[in-house]
N, C-alpha and C positions, 0 to 999 in steps of 0.2 A: 504494500500500499504506499509506503515512503517512495518507492521508485516510481510508481505510477503518479503520485502527486507531483513529484518534480518534473516528469515527463509532460504532464498536462500543463503545468504553470509555466514551464521554460525557464524557470530560475529556482534556485535553492531557497532564497529569502521568501518568496510568495508562497512556496509550498510549505515551508516552516510555519508561516503564520496561519495558513489554512488547516495545518494539522495540530496546531497548538503546542508546537515544539520550539525549542531554541535552534538557531541555525547551526551552531557547532554540533548539537545531538543529531540533527538529521544528516549533517556531513559524515559523521562517525557511522550512521547507519548505512549510508550509501557506499562508504568504503568497505564496510563488513561484507555488503552484498557483492561488491566487485571482487572481493578476495575469494568469496565462495564461487563466484561465476568464472573467475580466472582471466577477466578482461575488462577494461574500462568500459563503463556504460554510457558516459557523457564526455562530450568535449566542452571544457569551461573557458569562458571568456568574460570580459567585462559586461558584455551585453546579456549574458545568462548562460544557458546550457544548450547543446544540441546532442541527440542521441547518436552514439556510434553505430556500427554495423551490428554489434552485439547488443546494444540497447534497442535497436529496431526489432531484432528477433526476439528479445526477452519481452518486448512490450506486447506482442501478440499473445504470447503465452500467459503474461501476467493479466491481460484483459480477460482471457478466458477463465483464469482462476478466480478473479474478481466476480465475474458473472456466476461462476460456479458456487461461490460462497453465498451470493445474493439469493440465488435460487434455493439453496440449501435452507437458509433461514426462512424464505417465504413458504416452502414446502412444510417445514416443522411447524410454522405458525399456523398454516392452514390445517395441518393434521390436528393441532390442539384445539383449534376453533370450529373445525367442520367447514371452513371457508374454501373457495375455490382458487385463491391467489390471483395473480396478475397476468395478463396476456399483453406482451408488448410487441406491437406489430408495426413495420414499416411498409408503406405502400406508395407506388407511384401514383400521380394524379388520376390517371385513367381508371384505375381500379378503385381508389378510394371513393370515386363519384359513381361507380356503375355496379360492380359485383359485390364489393365488400360491405356495403350498407345492409343488403339482404343477409349476408352470412353473419355478420355481427348482431344483427336484430335477432336471428335465431339462436346464436350462442347466448345472448343475454336471457331469452327465455328458458334455454335449457340449463343454464348456470346463473341464477339470480345474484348470486354473491360474488360473482367474477368481476374483477376491475379490469377494463380494457384501455390500454393506452395505444392510440393510433397516431403515428407520425406520418405525415405525407411530405413528398417532395420528389426530386428526380433521382435517378438511379445513383449517380456518382456520390451525391450527398448521403443517400440512404446506406449505401455500401460502406462507407466510412463509419457511420454510427453502428452498423451491424458487426463490423470488424472490431470495434472497441467494447462490444457486449451491451450497448445501450438499447438494442432491439434484439428480440429473440427470433422473430420471424419476419422474413423480408419478401414481399411480393413486388416483382419489378419487371419491367421490360428492358431489354438490352444485353449486350454481351458482358459488360462490367469486368474487363480483363484484369483490373487491378484487384479483384476480390479473391483472397486466398481462402479456398474452401478445404484446406487441410486442418488437422487438429480438432476433429469433432464437429466440424461444420459440413452440411450436407446441402446440395443443390438439385433441385428437381425441375426439369423442364415440363412446363404444362401445356403449353401451345405456342405455335408461331402464328402471328398475326401481321397483316400487310399495314403499311402506313398509307394514309389518305390524305388528300388536300381538301380543305374546307374554305369556302369562299362565300362572300355575299351573293345573294341570288341575282344581283344587277352587276356582277362582275364581267368585264369585257370578254373573258374565256367562256363563260357559261353559254349553253345553247349552240355551240359550234362544233359538236362532236368530240371525239377523243382528242385530248390536248397532248401535244409533244413537249419534251423536256425543253427544247429550245424556246418554245413559247412560254413556258413556266418561268424560265431564267430571266425573262425581261421584266418580271414583276418582283417587288420586294416580298420576302417571306417573314412570318413570325413563328416562334416556337417556345419551348420551355427553357427557362433561365438554368445556366449551370449545366446544361445537358451537352456534353462534349461530343457524344456519339451523333447527335442531331446534326451539328455543324459539319463533323467529319464525313458522314454518309452523305449529306446534301452535296458537299464539294465533290466527292467521288462521283455521284450520279452525273452531275453536269460535265465533269471532266471527261467521262466516257464518250460524251457526245460533242466535245471539242468547243463547248461554249463557256462563257465566263460564269463564275459562281454567282448566285443570286445574293443580292444584299440582304442580311439579316436585320430588318428594321426595328424589331422589338423582341425581347426575350422576357418572360415572366414565369413565375411559379404559381400562377393563378389561372384556372380556366376562364373564370369570368372577365379577367382583364384581357385575355387574348381574344376571346370572342367579341367583347365590346370593341376592341381595337379593329377587328376585321369588318364589322357591320359598316356599311355605307362607304367602303374603301375599295381599292383594287388590291389589297394585300392578300396573301395566301398564307393560311395557317397549316402547317404540317403536324399532324397527330396520328396515333395509332388508331386502328379501325374501331376499336371499342369506344373510344372517346369521341370519334367522329359521329358514330351513331347517336351518341347521347346529346350532341350539341346540334345536329341537323334539325331544322324546323322550317317555318315560313320564310325566314329571311337568310338562312345559312344552308348551303348545299354542298355536296362533295362534287369535285370535278371528275368527269370521266377521263381516264388516261389512255393514251396509245400504248403505253407498257407500264408494268408496275413499277413502283418506286423501290422499295426494299422491304423486307420482312423483319420483324422484330420478335426474337424469342422472349417469352413470358416465363419466368422462373420463380420458384418458391424456395427459398433459402432458410434453413433453420439449424439449431444446434442440437446435437444428439442429447445433451443433458436435459433439454426440455421436452423431447419427443416422446417420452414415456407418460407425460401427465395427461390425464384424461381429457381436460379441456383443450389441450394442443392437439392430441389425436382427433378429437371431434371437430376442430377448426380446420385441420388439414383436410380431412374426409369431405366436409362441407364445401370447402374451397374448391377442391378438384371437381366435385359435382356440378357446382355452379360454373366453373370455368369450361368444363365439358359441354354443358348446355348452351352457354354463349357461343363457343366455338362452332357448334353443330348450327345454331341459328345463323351465325355469320357466313357459314359455308353455303347455306341454302339462300 
C-alpha cells in the first residue's frame, strides 16, 4: 500500500501525507521493499518520482493485490450481513445507453441489496481503470492493445459490430444512394473524446482510398453533445451500430455506404477473483443473453 500510494501521488511527500506517515518512515518502507524486490522501484528527482521498469511491473501486481484485499473484505462483510456486495462495471457509452440499463434493472430486481457502480467512458480510459483494479468488469468496444489480460484477468469476445455514420436528415449526402469514402472525407467528422482507435481507423480508411483524412471537428464523451452538434449541420458522426440505432429518429439518419467502414469487437473483461460471486455470474449470463439478442436483431 505504501508503494501504491507513492506511485499514484508521484512524490513521497504527498503519499506520506495521504497515509498519515512521516516522510522518513515512508522512505524507509520503500527501501525495505526495494531490498526485497532486489531492484529500485522509482527514479527520484526534485520533481518527484517516476517508476522504473521494475516499478511498472510491480504496480500491475500490486493493483491486483489491492483489488483482491478489497474484494475479500467486501465478501466477508456480505457473508456476515447477508448482503450482495458491490458490482463495479465500466462500460462504453454505446452500451451504457442501450443494453446495460435493461441488464442492471433486472440485476437490481434479482439482488435488491446489491450496490452497482457504473462508470462510463471510452475504451482507453476505462481500460486504465480496469488495469488499476478500480473496475471489476469492463464492457467495451475496440481492440485495446494496451490492456494486459494476464495475471487473473479474462477477456471474452461477445460480438463484432460495424461502425455507422449518422447525419442530419437534411445533410447534403442523404438521398443520393450509397456514399463513397471520397465523398465522406469532404465533410468534418465528430466522435468520442480520447478514443484513439477512432482517429487511427478513420485515417487508415481514407488513406486506403488515397484521399486526405477528414477533419475531426469535435470530440466529446457525451452522446447528447455529439447528436446536438450534428443536428442542423453537415457534420458526420461516427458511432458503433448499437448507438446509431439508439440515436436515429426523425431528424437523424444513417448514411448508406458504398463499402463498410470497419467492425469493432465488443468484449467483456473481468477478473478471476470476482467471477465466482453469484451476482457477477448472473450479470455475465444476462449480458451475454442481451448482447446475443441485440446482435441477432442487428443482423436482420
